[in-house]
C-alpha positions as CSV (number, residue, x, y, z in Angstrom):
1,M,15.0,109.0,97.8
2,K,16.0,111.7,99.9
3,T,17.8,111.2,102.9
4,A,16.5,112.7,106.0
5,Q,19.1,115.1,106.5
6,Q,18.5,116.1,103.1
7,L,14.8,116.5,103.7
8,L,15.3,118.3,106.5
9,L,17.7,121.3,104.7
10,L,15.1,121.0,102.0
11,A,12.1,121.5,103.9
12,G,13.8,123.8,106.6
13,S,14.5,126.3,103.8
14,G,10.5,126.2,103.2
15,L,7.8,128.4,104.6
16,T,4.9,128.2,107.0
17,A,1.6,129.8,107.1
18,A,2.2,130.8,110.9
19,L,4.0,134.0,110.8
20,P,4.8,135.3,113.9
21,G,4.5,139.3,113.9
22,S,3.6,139.3,110.5
23,S,0.6,140.9,110.8
24,G,1.7,144.3,111.6
25,R,4.0,144.5,108.1
26,S,2.2,146.6,105.7
27,L,4.4,146.4,102.5
28,A,3.9,148.7,99.5
29,K,2.5,146.7,96.4
30,R,4.5,146.1,93.4
31,S,3.7,143.9,90.7
32,D,6.7,144.6,87.5
33,Y,8.1,141.1,87.6
34,D,9.5,139.1,84.9
35,V,7.9,136.2,85.4
36,C,4.3,137.8,85.4
37,D,4.8,139.8,82.2
38,D,3.6,138.5,79.1
39,N,2.3,135.3,80.9
40,C,-1.3,135.0,80.9
41,A,-1.7,132.1,82.5
42,L,-0.5,133.4,85.8
43,R,-3.0,136.2,85.7
44,G,-4.2,136.4,89.5
45,V,-1.3,134.2,91.1
46,A,0.1,136.2,93.7
47,M,3.9,135.8,93.4
48,P,6.5,137.9,95.2
49,D,7.1,141.5,94.4
50,E,10.3,142.4,92.5
51,N,12.4,144.8,93.9
52,N,9.9,144.9,97.4
53,F,11.9,144.5,100.7
54,K,11.8,145.2,104.1
55,L,14.0,145.3,107.1
56,P,11.9,143.9,110.2
57,L,15.1,144.8,112.7
58,E,14.7,148.3,111.4
59,G,10.7,148.9,111.9
60,D,10.2,147.4,108.1
61,R,12.3,150.0,106.6
62,S,11.7,149.6,103.0
63,E,15.5,148.6,101.6
64,Q,16.7,146.5,98.8
65,C,20.2,146.8,99.6
66,P,20.8,145.8,103.4
67,P,24.8,147.3,104.2
68,V,27.8,145.4,104.8
69,Y,30.9,146.8,106.7
70,I,34.7,146.1,106.3
71,G,36.4,145.9,109.5
72,C,35.6,145.2,113.4
73,D,33.9,148.7,114.8
74,P,30.3,148.7,112.9
75,E,30.4,152.2,114.4
76,D,33.9,153.0,112.5
77,P,34.3,150.8,109.7
78,E,37.1,150.7,107.3
79,A,34.2,150.5,104.4
80,T,30.6,149.8,103.7
81,G,28.8,148.4,100.9
82,R,25.7,146.9,99.8
83,V,24.0,143.6,99.3
84,C,21.0,143.7,97.3
85,L,18.3,140.9,96.6
86,D,16.0,140.8,93.7
87,F,13.8,138.5,92.5
88,Q,14.6,137.3,88.9
89,G,12.8,134.5,86.9
90,P,12.1,131.6,89.7
91,S,14.6,132.5,91.8
92,L,16.1,134.6,94.5
93,R,19.3,136.4,93.7
94,F,21.6,138.6,95.5
95,T,24.0,140.9,93.8
96,H,27.3,142.6,95.4
97,A,29.4,145.2,94.3
98,M,33.5,144.6,95.1
99,I,34.1,147.5,97.6
100,P,36.7,149.5,95.9
101,G,40.3,149.5,97.6
102,F,39.9,146.1,98.8
103,T,41.0,142.4,97.2
104,Y,38.9,139.9,98.1
105,K,39.2,136.5,99.2
106,S,36.1,135.3,99.9
107,F,32.5,135.9,99.8
108,E,29.5,133.8,101.5
109,I,26.0,134.2,102.0
110,L,24.1,132.0,104.0
111,W,20.5,132.1,104.1
112,K,17.2,130.4,105.9
113,V,13.7,131.4,106.0
114,K,12.9,132.9,109.7
115,E,9.9,130.9,110.1
116,F,12.0,127.9,110.4
117,A,14.2,126.3,112.8
118,A,16.7,124.6,110.7
119,G,20.0,125.8,110.1
120,Y,21.3,127.9,107.2
121,Q,21.8,126.9,103.8
122,V,24.6,128.2,101.2
123,A,23.3,130.3,98.2
124,S,25.2,129.6,95.3
125,C,27.5,132.5,94.4
126,A,29.7,133.2,91.6
127,P,32.2,136.3,91.0
128,G,32.0,138.2,87.8
129,G,32.8,141.8,86.6
130,D,33.3,143.8,89.4
131,G,31.2,141.7,92.2
132,F,29.7,138.7,93.4
133,T,25.8,137.3,91.9
134,C,24.1,134.5,93.9
135,E,21.0,132.7,93.5
136,V,18.5,130.3,95.1
137,P,15.9,129.2,93.1
138,F,12.0,128.6,94.6
139,S,12.3,124.9,94.2
140,T,15.4,124.8,97.2
141,I,13.3,127.1,99.3
142,L,10.5,125.2,98.9
143,G,12.1,122.0,98.7
144,V,10.5,120.6,95.9
145,S,11.6,120.0,92.6
146,P,12.0,122.2,89.8
147,S,9.6,120.3,87.6
148,Q,6.8,121.9,89.8
149,G,4.5,124.4,88.1
150,L,4.8,127.7,88.8
151,E,1.6,128.1,90.1
152,A,2.1,125.8,92.7
153,I,5.5,127.3,93.5
154,M,4.2,130.6,93.3
155,A,1.9,129.2,96.1
156,G,4.6,128.2,98.3
157,M,6.8,131.5,98.4
158,C,3.2,133.2,98.9
159,P,1.5,131.1,101.7
160,K,-0.7,133.9,102.6
161,G,-1.7,135.0,99.3
162,D,-2.1,138.8,97.9
163,R,0.0,140.0,100.8
164,E,2.7,140.3,103.4
165,A,4.9,136.5,103.1
166,L,8.0,135.4,104.5
167,T,11.4,136.7,106.3
168,F,14.8,135.5,105.2
169,D,17.5,135.2,107.8
170,L,20.9,136.0,106.0
171,Q,24.5,135.6,107.3
172,I,26.8,137.6,105.2
173,S,30.5,137.0,105.0
174,G,33.6,137.8,103.3
175,E,37.5,138.3,103.8
176,V,39.3,140.7,102.1
177,V,42.5,142.7,102.4
178,S,43.3,146.3,101.8
179,N,45.2,147.3,98.6
180,S,46.9,149.7,100.7
181,D,48.2,146.9,103.1
182,E,51.9,146.0,102.7
183,T,51.2,143.2,105.2
184,E,48.2,141.6,103.3
185,T,46.6,141.7,106.7
186,S,43.0,139.6,106.5
187,L,39.8,141.9,106.9
188,T,36.3,140.7,107.6
189,L,33.3,141.7,105.7
190,Q,29.9,141.4,107.1
191,E,26.1,142.7,107.7
192,Q,25.9,145.8,109.4
193,Y,23.8,146.3,112.8
194,P,20.2,147.4,112.9
195,C,20.3,151.2,112.4
196,T,18.6,153.3,114.5
197,S,19.1,156.8,113.9
198,R,19.1,158.3,110.3
199,T,19.5,162.1,109.0
200,D,16.7,163.7,106.9
201,N,18.7,162.3,103.7
202,G,18.4,159.0,104.9
203,Q,21.6,158.4,106.4
204,C,22.5,156.3,109.4
205,T,24.5,158.0,112.7
206,A,23.8,155.5,114.9
207,W,23.5,151.5,115.0
208,N,22.1,149.0,117.9
209,T,25.2,147.4,118.5
210,D,24.0,145.7,122.1
211,V,21.8,143.2,120.2
212,D,23.6,139.5,119.7
213,L,23.2,139.9,115.8
214,D,24.6,136.8,113.8
215,H,22.1,137.8,110.8
216,T,20.2,140.6,109.3
217,E,16.5,140.3,108.4
218,V,14.7,140.8,104.9
219,A,11.0,140.2,104.1
220,Y,9.0,140.8,101.1
221,R,5.3,140.7,99.9
222,C,3.2,139.2,97.0
223,T,1.1,140.7,94.9
224,K,-1.6,139.3,92.2
225,C,0.1,138.9,88.9
226,E,-1.6,141.4,85.9
227,P,0.2,140.6,82.4
228,K,1.1,143.6,80.7
229,G,1.6,142.3,77.3
230,E,-1.1,143.5,75.1
231,T,-2.0,139.7,74.4
232,C,-2.8,139.1,77.7
233,Q,-5.2,141.7,78.1
234,T,-7.9,140.0,76.3
235,T,-8.5,137.0,74.2
236,T,-10.4,137.3,70.7
237,A,-13.7,135.1,70.5
238,T,-14.8,134.6,66.6
239,S,-18.4,134.5,65.9
240,T,-20.1,133.9,62.9
241,S,-23.9,134.7,61.4
242,N,-25.3,134.0,58.3
243,S,-28.5,136.1,57.7
244,V,-30.0,136.2,54.0
245,S,-33.0,138.1,52.2
246,P,-34.2,139.6,49.0
247,T,-31.9,142.5,48.9
248,S,-28.9,141.4,50.8
249,N,-26.5,138.6,52.2
250,S,-24.9,139.1,55.5
251,N,-22.2,137.0,56.7
252,S,-20.2,138.5,60.4
253,N,-16.6,137.2,60.4
254,S,-13.3,139.0,61.9
255,T,-13.1,142.0,59.3
256,S,-15.8,144.1,57.9
257,T,-15.6,144.1,54.2
258,T,-18.9,145.6,51.7
259,E,-18.8,144.7,48.1
260,P,-20.8,146.7,45.6
261,P,-24.1,145.1,44.2
262,T,-24.3,143.1,41.8
263,S,-27.6,144.4,40.3
264,S,-30.2,147.2,41.2
265,T,-32.3,144.6,43.4
266,S,-29.5,142.6,45.1
267,S,-26.9,143.0,47.2
268,T,-24.1,141.2,48.9
269,S,-21.9,142.3,52.1
270,T,-19.6,140.7,54.3
271,T,-19.3,142.2,57.6
272,T,-16.5,140.9,60.4
273,S,-16.8,142.0,64.1
274,S,-14.5,141.2,66.8
275,S,-15.3,140.3,70.5
276,T,-13.1,140.3,73.6
277,S,-13.2,138.8,76.5
278,T,-11.0,138.1,79.9
279,S,-10.1,134.6,80.5
280,P,-10.2,134.0,84.2
281,P,-7.9,131.9,86.1
282,P,-9.1,128.2,86.6
283,T,-11.0,127.3,89.5
284,L,-9.7,124.5,91.7
285,K,-12.5,122.4,93.5
286,T,-11.4,121.4,97.1
287,C,-11.6,118.0,97.9
288,G,-10.7,116.1,101.2
289,F,-8.2,113.2,100.2
290,G,-7.7,111.8,103.8
291,T,-5.7,111.4,106.8
292,A,-2.1,111.7,107.0
293,F,0.7,110.4,109.2
294,G,4.2,111.5,109.7
295,Y,6.4,108.2,109.1
296,Q,10.0,107.8,109.8
297,N,12.2,106.0,107.7
298,P,14.6,102.9,108.8
299,V,18.2,103.8,109.7
300,G,20.6,101.1,108.8
301,G,17.5,98.5,108.8
302,V,16.8,99.9,112.6
303,P,12.9,101.0,112.4
304,K,12.3,104.8,113.9
305,S,8.7,104.5,113.7
306,T,6.4,102.6,115.5
307,T,2.9,101.6,114.9
308,L,0.3,103.4,117.2
309,N,-1.7,99.9,117.8
310,T,1.1,98.9,120.2
311,Q,-0.5,101.5,122.8
312,S,-3.5,101.0,124.5
313,G,-4.6,104.7,124.8
314,A,-8.4,105.4,123.7
315,G,-8.5,105.5,119.8
316,C,-4.9,104.2,119.4
317,N,-6.4,100.9,117.9
318,R,-5.9,102.6,114.1
319,W,-2.9,103.0,111.6
320,G,-0.5,105.6,112.0
321,W,3.0,105.7,113.7
322,Y,4.6,107.5,116.6
323,E,8.6,108.3,116.8
324,T,10.5,108.6,120.3
325,P,13.7,111.0,119.1
326,T,15.6,112.6,121.5
327,V,16.5,116.1,122.3
328,A,19.7,115.6,120.7
329,E,18.1,114.2,117.6
330,L,15.5,116.8,117.5
331,Q,18.4,119.5,117.6
332,G,19.9,117.6,114.5
333,G,16.7,117.3,112.8
334,I,14.3,114.3,111.9
335,S,12.3,114.1,109.1
336,G,10.2,111.6,106.5
337,P,7.2,111.1,104.3
338,L,3.8,111.9,105.2
339,Y,1.6,109.2,104.1
340,V,-2.2,108.8,103.7
341,G,-4.1,106.1,103.4
342,A,-1.5,103.5,104.9
343,G,-4.5,101.0,106.2
344,G,-3.0,98.3,108.5
345,N,0.3,100.0,108.7
346,D,1.1,99.1,104.9
347,I,3.0,102.0,103.3
348,T,3.0,100.2,99.8
349,K,-1.0,101.4,99.8
350,A,-0.3,105.0,100.7
351,V,0.0,107.9,99.1
352,D,3.2,109.9,99.7
353,V,1.8,113.8,100.1
354,G,4.8,115.4,101.2
355,V,7.2,115.7,104.0
356,W,7.4,117.0,107.7
357,V,10.7,117.7,109.4
358,A,10.8,117.9,113.5
359,T,13.9,120.3,115.0
360,A,14.3,121.3,118.1
361,N,16.1,124.7,119.2
362,A,18.8,125.3,121.8
363,Q,16.2,125.8,124.8
364,G,14.4,121.8,123.5
365,G,11.5,123.5,121.8
366,V,10.2,121.7,119.3
367,T,8.7,123.0,116.0
368,V,7.3,120.6,113.6
369,T,7.0,121.7,109.7
370,Y,4.6,119.7,107.0
371,L,5.7,120.5,103.3
372,L,3.1,118.8,101.0
373,N,3.4,118.7,97.1
374,P,0.9,119.9,94.5
375,P,-1.9,119.3,94.1
376,Y,-2.0,118.1,98.0
377,A,-3.4,121.0,100.9
378,L,-3.5,121.0,104.3
379,A,-6.8,121.5,106.0
380,E,-5.9,120.7,109.6
381,A,-2.5,120.0,111.3
382,H,-2.4,117.8,114.5
383,V,0.6,117.5,116.7
384,N,1.0,115.2,120.0
385,L,4.4,115.5,121.9
386,A,3.9,113.5,125.2
387,C,5.8,110.4,127.3
388,L,5.0,107.2,126.8
389,P,2.8,105.4,126.6
390,I,0.3,107.4,124.7
391,T,-3.3,107.9,126.6
392,K,-4.8,109.0,123.4
393,C,-4.6,109.0,119.9
394,A,-7.4,111.1,118.5
395,P,-5.8,114.2,117.2
396,G,-8.2,116.6,118.0
397,Q,-6.6,115.9,121.9
398,Y,-2.9,116.4,120.5
399,T,-0.4,118.7,122.1
400,Y,-1.2,121.1,119.3
401,N,-3.8,121.6,116.8
402,A,-4.6,123.7,113.9
403,G,-7.9,123.9,112.3
404,A,-9.7,124.9,109.3
405,I,-6.2,125.7,107.3
406,P,-6.8,127.2,103.8
407,N,-5.4,125.2,101.7
408,L,-1.8,125.8,102.4
409,P,1.3,123.7,101.2
410,T,2.6,124.3,104.2
411,W,2.6,124.8,107.8
412,S,4.7,124.6,111.0
413,N,3.4,125.2,115.0
414,P,3.9,129.0,115.4
415,T,5.3,128.4,119.5
416,P,7.9,125.7,120.1
417,L,6.3,122.9,122.2
418,T,8.1,121.8,125.0
419,Y,10.0,118.8,125.2
420,P,8.5,116.3,127.9
421,T,10.3,115.3,131.0
422,C,9.9,111.8,131.3
423,T,10.3,109.3,134.3
424,G,11.2,105.8,135.0
425,G,12.6,104.8,132.0
426,S,9.8,106.2,129.6
427,R,10.4,108.2,126.5
428,A,8.9,111.3,124.8
429,A,6.3,110.3,121.8
430,L,5.8,112.1,118.4
431,I,3.0,111.9,116.5
432,V,2.8,114.1,113.7
433,H,-0.8,113.9,112.1
434,A,-2.9,115.9,109.1
435,A,-6.3,116.2,107.2
436,V,-5.1,116.9,103.7
437,N,-7.5,118.1,100.6
438,I,-6.4,117.7,96.9
439,L,-7.5,120.1,94.9
440,S,-8.9,119.5,91.5
441,V,-9.2,121.7,88.7
442,T,-12.3,118.8,87.5
443,S,-15.5,119.2,88.5
444,T,-15.6,115.7,90.7
445,C,-13.3,114.6,93.4
446,P,-11.4,111.9,93.4
447,A,-12.0,108.8,96.0
448,P,-10.6,110.1,99.1
449,K,-8.3,107.9,101.0
450,A,-9.3,105.7,104.0
451,S,-8.4,107.7,107.1
């Protein structure tokens, strides 16, 4: 069982289908990706494009290797270098070649997905040769088990399918010493400010140092996999037919051979033909599964969730829960499982379909993120944040409502919700609700759970 903090870190490194500002990006497609090549089973599956990255802070300039600099002045640095991004296997990889003339004392990359309010995580970096290599598995980004199938993991990395995907916020830092400095004074290495002016050959001549920048941003897109291996282009089907006549015997198999006649009145021939057909990806059937409510596990034996049926508001005489977090607790992050079918509020009867995470920014704006485990997917998301007592428990009347979600594994409200100011000793109550589908490869749907 993961702790609430672990769930926060995992889901906070995940993704969302509500991507503010992403609709204007248009990234060039690529498909040369080692996970795709020669894997026939992944034909048609959207996956991150290899070597294809953009810098949103510079008007979506194409750039695989955002710049870093050494020193205190970004416009007059001691030296400059690069940190390059790539997708290798089911992982995001960073590489940094050590800047010549300096001895490195430390190097670190912190990352998060921009669309989430949770804090940064540390990429696992290791020195080697003349640089550093850092890797973050997709499963860590999504907060799911590495044992999940590649299709499910790719669906998480490409929540909008064959198009623009997610944006990473990166904090790059290091401590170096100049080899020519006898005093061995430490210098800082950090990400460069956004470039505002370039020469015809792309050399930056001016930087936007007026922004309060503590990170750089890198976006990527996804493209449907088209395997390159010859064995993936077609599948071979063998068909056999037999025909007999007074003058010939014909069999259709996989090679073509004609035997000489054994007499002047009869002949035997064996004919082989091969046919090819394209194997389409399996079709998933969408099945309604049931209603989910967010539950917060007890801490130190103290309950953190309260049943809805303790409230007298309209529609509250049902199963489900609400939480009463403070702003400070939300700024630290709270989380828990998403349960479907916990009739009578009995979680032993429920199905755990994923996790939810609620966080607040410095201004108190609240973001709720859903992250479902395959084969479950979101159809609707509803969040209520209001002062007690709860006057309405019907999800369609909540503070935030998102309907017709196209079977996505993750979602979060794109605009933070206002934390309410409650009077008379009242507290803010948070309800996390979802309508959940299950994706089936069979023609029949499993029985839905109680809603």
